[in-house]
C-alpha positions in Angstrom: 92.2 107.9 72.9 92.5 104.8 75.2 93.3 106.9 78.1 90.5 109.0 77.6 87.9 106.3 77.3 89.3 104.7 80.4 88.8 108.1 82.1 85.1 108.0 81.3 84.5 104.4 82.4 86.2 105.5 85.3 84.3 108.5 86.1 80.9 106.3 85.5 81.9 103.7 88.1 82.9 106.3 90.7 79.6 108.4 89.9 77.6 105.1 90.8 79.6 104.3 93.7 79.1 108.0 95.1 75.4 108.7 94.1 73.4 108.7 97.1 76.5 109.6 99.4 74.1 112.5 100.7 70.8 113.4 99.9 71.8 117.1 98.7 75.1 116.1 97.0 73.2 113.3 95.0 70.7 115.6 93.4 71.5 117.1 89.7 71.0 120.5 91.3 73.6 120.0 93.7 76.0 118.5 91.4 75.8 121.6 89.2 76.0 124.0 92.0 79.2 122.4 93.4 81.0 121.7 89.8 83.9 124.4 89.4 83.8 126.1 86.1 86.3 125.5 83.6 89.5 127.4 83.7 92.3 128.5 81.2 95.0 127.3 83.5 93.7 124.2 85.1 91.3 122.8 87.4 89.1 125.6 88.9 89.1 126.1 92.8 85.6 125.8 94.5 83.6 129.1 94.9 83.6 130.5 98.1 80.3 130.3 100.3 78.6 132.9 102.4 80.9 134.3 105.1 84.0 133.2 103.3 87.1 135.2 103.5 87.9 137.4 100.4 90.4 136.2 98.0 93.1 138.2 99.3 92.8 136.9 102.8 92.9 133.2 101.8 95.8 131.0 102.8 97.6 130.2 99.5 99.9 127.7 101.3 96.6 125.6 102.2 96.5 122.3 99.9 93.7 122.3 97.7 90.7 120.1 99.2 88.2 118.1 97.3 85.1 116.1 98.0 84.5 113.1 95.9 82.1 114.7 93.4 84.3 117.5 93.0 87.7 115.3 92.5 85.8 113.5 89.6 84.5 116.3 88.1 88.0 117.7 88.3 89.6 114.6 86.7 87.2 114.8 83.7 88.3 118.5 82.9 92.0 117.4 83.7 91.6 114.7 81.2 90.4 117.0 78.3 92.8 119.8 78.7 96.2 118.8 80.5 99.3 119.3 78.8 102.7 118.2 79.9 103.3 121.8 81.0 100.7 121.9 83.2 100.7 118.4 84.4 102.9 118.9 87.7 100.7 121.7 88.9 97.4 120.0 88.0 98.3 116.6 89.2 99.3 117.5 92.7 96.1 118.0 94.4 94.7 115.0 92.6 97.4 113.0 94.0 96.7 114.4 97.3 93.6 112.7 97.3 95.4 109.2 97.5 93.0 107.3 95.6 94.7 104.5 94.0 92.6 104.7 90.9 93.2 108.2 90.4 96.9 107.7 90.9 96.6 104.8 88.2 94.8 107.3 85.9 97.4 109.8 86.3 100.2 107.3 85.7 98.5 106.4 82.1 98.0 110.0 81.6 101.4 111.0 82.0 102.7 108.0 79.8 100.4 109.1 77.0 101.5 112.8 77.4 105.1 111.6 77.2 104.6 109.2 74.1 107.7 108.4 72.2 109.4 111.9 72.9 112.6 111.9 74.7 112.8 115.2 75.5 109.5 114.9 77.4 110.8 111.7 79.2 114.0 113.6 80.3 112.0 116.4 81.7 109.8 113.8 83.9 113.1 112.3 85.0 114.1 115.9 86.2 110.9 116.1 88.3 111.6 112.9 89.9 115.0 114.0 91.2 113.4 116.1 93.8 110.0 114.7 94.2 108.0 113.4 97.0 107.9 109.7 97.3 104.0 109.7 96.0 105.5 112.1 93.3 108.3 109.8 92.6 106.3 106.8 92.1 103.8 108.7 89.8 106.5 109.9 87.6 108.2 106.6 87.3 104.8 104.9 86.5 104.1 107.4 84.0 107.5 107.0 82.1 107.0 103.3 82.4 103.7 103.5 80.5 105.3 105.6 77.9 106.8 104.6 74.6 110.0 106.9 75.4 111.0 104.2 78.2 113.6 102.2 76.2 115.2 105.0 75.1 116.2 106.2 78.6 118.6 103.4 79.7 121.6 105.9 79.7 119.6 108.5 81.6 118.3 106.1 84.1 121.7 104.5 84.6 123.3 108.0 85.2 120.6 108.9 87.8 121.0 105.4 89.3 124.8 105.9 89.7 124.5 109.6 90.9 126.0 109.8 94.4 124.6 112.9 95.0 120.9 111.2 95.1 119.8 109.4 98.0 120.1 105.6 97.7 116.6 104.7 97.9 115.7 107.2 94.7 118.5 105.7 93.0 117.2 102.2 93.3 114.0 103.4 91.8 115.7 104.7 88.7 117.9 101.7 88.3 114.6 99.5 88.9 113.5 100.7 85.6 116.4 99.5 83.8 114.9 95.8 83.9 112.6 96.8 81.2 115.3 97.9 78.8 115.5 95.8 75.5 119.4 95.5 76.1 122.2 97.2 77.8 125.4 98.5 76.2 128.6 97.3 77.2 129.8 100.5 78.7 126.5 100.8 80.9 126.8 96.9 81.7 130.4 97.5 83.3 129.4 100.4 85.3 126.2 98.9 86.7 128.1 95.4 87.5 130.7 97.5 89.3 128.1 99.4 91.5 126.1 96.3 92.4 129.4 94.8 93.8 129.9 97.6 95.8 129.3 97.1 99.8 127.7 100.5 100.0 125.5 99.9 97.2 122.6 98.2 99.6 119.2 97.5 98.1 120.1 99.3 95.0 122.9 96.8 94.3 120.2 94.0 94.6 117.9 95.9 92.2 120.7 96.4 89.6 121.6 92.9 89.7 118.1 91.8 89.0 117.9 94.3 86.0 121.1 92.9 84.7 119.2 89.3 84.5 116.1 90.4 83.5 117.4 92.3 80.3 119.8 89.4 79.8 116.8 87.1 79.5 115.0 89.5 77.1 117.8 90.1 74.8 118.7 86.3 74.8 115.2 85.6 73.8 115.1 88.2 71.0 118.8 87.9 69.9 120.8 85.1 71.3 122.7 87.6 72.9 123.8 86.7 76.8 127.5 86.2 77.2 128.1 89.6 78.2 125.4 89.8 80.9 126.4 86.1 82.2 130.0 87.4 82.6 128.9 90.4 85.0 126.6 88.2 86.8 129.1 85.7 87.6 131.6 88.2 88.4 129.0 89.8 90.7 128.2 86.5 92.4 132.3 86.2 93.4 132.9 89.7 94.3 129.8 91.3 95.9 130.1 91.3 99.8 126.2 90.9 100.2 125.3 87.2 100.3 121.8 88.1 98.9 123.3 89.8 95.8 125.4 86.8 95.1 122.4 84.3 95.4 120.4 86.3 93.2 123.3 87.0 90.4 123.4 83.1 90.2 119.5 82.8 90.2 119.1 85.2 87.5 121.6 83.5 85.2 119.5 80.2 85.6 116.3 82.1 85.2 117.3 82.9 81.7 118.2 79.5 80.7 121.5 80.7 79.5 123.9 77.9 78.5 127.2 77.7 80.6 130.4 77.4 78.6 133.8 76.0 79.8 135.1 79.1 81.1 132.0 79.8 83.1 132.0 76.5 84.4 135.6 76.9 85.8 134.5 80.0 87.5 131.4 78.1 88.9 133.5 75.2 90.1 135.9 77.5 91.8 132.7 79.4 93.6 131.5 75.8 94.8 134.9 75.4 96.6 135.2 78.7 98.0 131.8 80.4 98.8 131.1 80.7 102.4 127.4 80.7 102.2 125.5 77.1 101.9 122.6 78.8 100.1 124.8 80.3 97.5 126.8 77.1 96.7 123.3 75.5 96.2 122.5 77.9 93.9 125.6 77.4 92.0 125.4 73.7 91.9 121.7 74.5 90.4 123.4 76.9 87.7 125.9 74.5 87.0 123.2 72.2 85.5 123.2 74.1 82.4 126.5 73.5 81.4 127.4 73.0 77.7 130.0 70.2 78.6 128.3 67.5 80.8 131.5 65.5 81.1 133.2 68.6 82.7 130.4 69.5 85.1 130.1 66.1 86.5 133.6 66.0 87.2 133.2 69.2 89.2 130.2 67.9 91.0 132.0 64.9 92.0 135.2 66.9 93.0 133.1 69.4 95.0 130.9 66.7 96.7 134.1 65.2 98.3 135.0 68.5 100.0 131.7 69.7 100.6 130.6 69.5 104.4 127.0 70.4 104.3 124.7 67.9 103.9 122.1 70.0 101.9 124.8 71.3 99.6 125.9 67.8 99.0 122.3 66.8 98.2 122.1 69.5 95.6 125.4 68.4 94.0 124.0 64.9 94.0 120.4 65.5 92.2 121.7 68.2 89.8 124.5 65.9 88.7 121.2 63.8 87.6 119.6 66.7 86.0 122.9 67.7 84.0 123.6 64.3 82.6 120.6 61.9 83.2 121.6 58.2 83.4 125.4 59.0 82.5 125.5 60.7 85.9 125.1 57.3 87.8 128.6 56.6 87.9 129.4 59.9 89.6 126.3 59.6 91.9 127.6 56.0 92.8 130.9 57.5 93.9 129.0 60.2 95.9 127.1 57.4 97.7 130.2 55.6 98.5 131.6 59.0 100.1 128.6 59.5 102.1 126.6 56.2 103.0 123.6 58.5 103.9 123.0 58.8 100.0 123.0 55.1 99.1 119.3 54.6 99.5 118.5 57.6 97.3 121.1 56.7 94.7 119.4 53.2 94.5 115.9 54.9 93.8 117.6 56.9 90.8 119.3 54.0 89.7 116.0 52.1 89.6 114.2 54.5 87.9 116.5 55.3 85.3 116.9 51.3 84.6 113.1 51.3 84.1 113.8 53.4 80.9 112.5 57.0 82.2 115.0 59.5 80.9 113.0 63.1 81.7 114.7 64.3 84.9 111.3 65.6 85.6 109.5 62.3 85.7 112.4 61.0 87.8 112.2 63.6 90.4 108.2 63.2 90.6 108.7 59.3 90.8 111.0 59.5 94.0 109.6 58.3 97.2 110.3 61.7 98.6 111.9 64.9 97.2 113.3 66.0 100.8 115.4 62.9 102.0 117.5 65.1 103.9 115.2 67.8 105.5 116.4 70.6 103.0 113.0 72.0 101.7 113.5 75.1 104.1 116.3 76.1 102.1 115.5 78.1 99.0 117.8 76.8 96.5 115.3 74.7 94.7 
């Protein structure tokens, strides 16, 4: 019902925009003359004008063409009569118009036709396997708008990991997994293994993001996060792609998932061995979610001593404060002794905590500068 009302509103809006586009085309008589008659099988073709070739001589392979008025009249008839069985054939000429409003309507209408029916959702996924890029976007948008999407995790995973399909199409299937309420352990294992594969490319990045977003949703609703976090930490140490490693840590932090002692050890090892400064900074950030503050401070101090990059040292320094507040000052004082460049900023932290401020956000915004070492062009914050 909502889709139908939306289509009516859309039709009215476009009618107002198209009114007066030509003197003849804007008259009721012209509209009536140009409107194709209803058909039992779908949108009817326009009537042939004077001098047009007979039906048997028409080129069947030529795509259907619509002017703006006929397109919207076809859309109204489409809305009333289309079924899933006729959608594919009827939608193609409308999609060819390349109107974003028509495309969005088709996505919504397809989602309504799928409804909660898993069989219909599987049929649409079948269409998507060999669809053109525009049709693929339409089909996946329709699935996204349906209530059947949460039931399609297994099918989307299988298609996303199907090596017979091109990598871009696989990424499109895997991208829809981010909207799942949860991922089963077996699927999670397969997805994490795929994300670590050097050949996964963009699809590996998309998969990592999906794992993180499902973790955030599952954690919020059920408190379950450990299986996801475990896989993300594995990806952060095993993937050959720096952007994937960075993202895997970022997604863990975005979910506000607490870091247990075992995960802390893994982050500590990553801080000591990771080759990318950006990834090490993100690891320092995620370490601030640690449950054991004392162990986290120990890792911050130990890694500060061996760290050579100034911006990574700055990350270790300030996230130590974020982790433990005033209790981090002794470790931060040792850091400032190790690297005298930190003595000035350490004194600022010390004075702010002595003034009675305990909230890290207030401490941070009270500093004379949040970029004492020119690290703001680095994207770890």
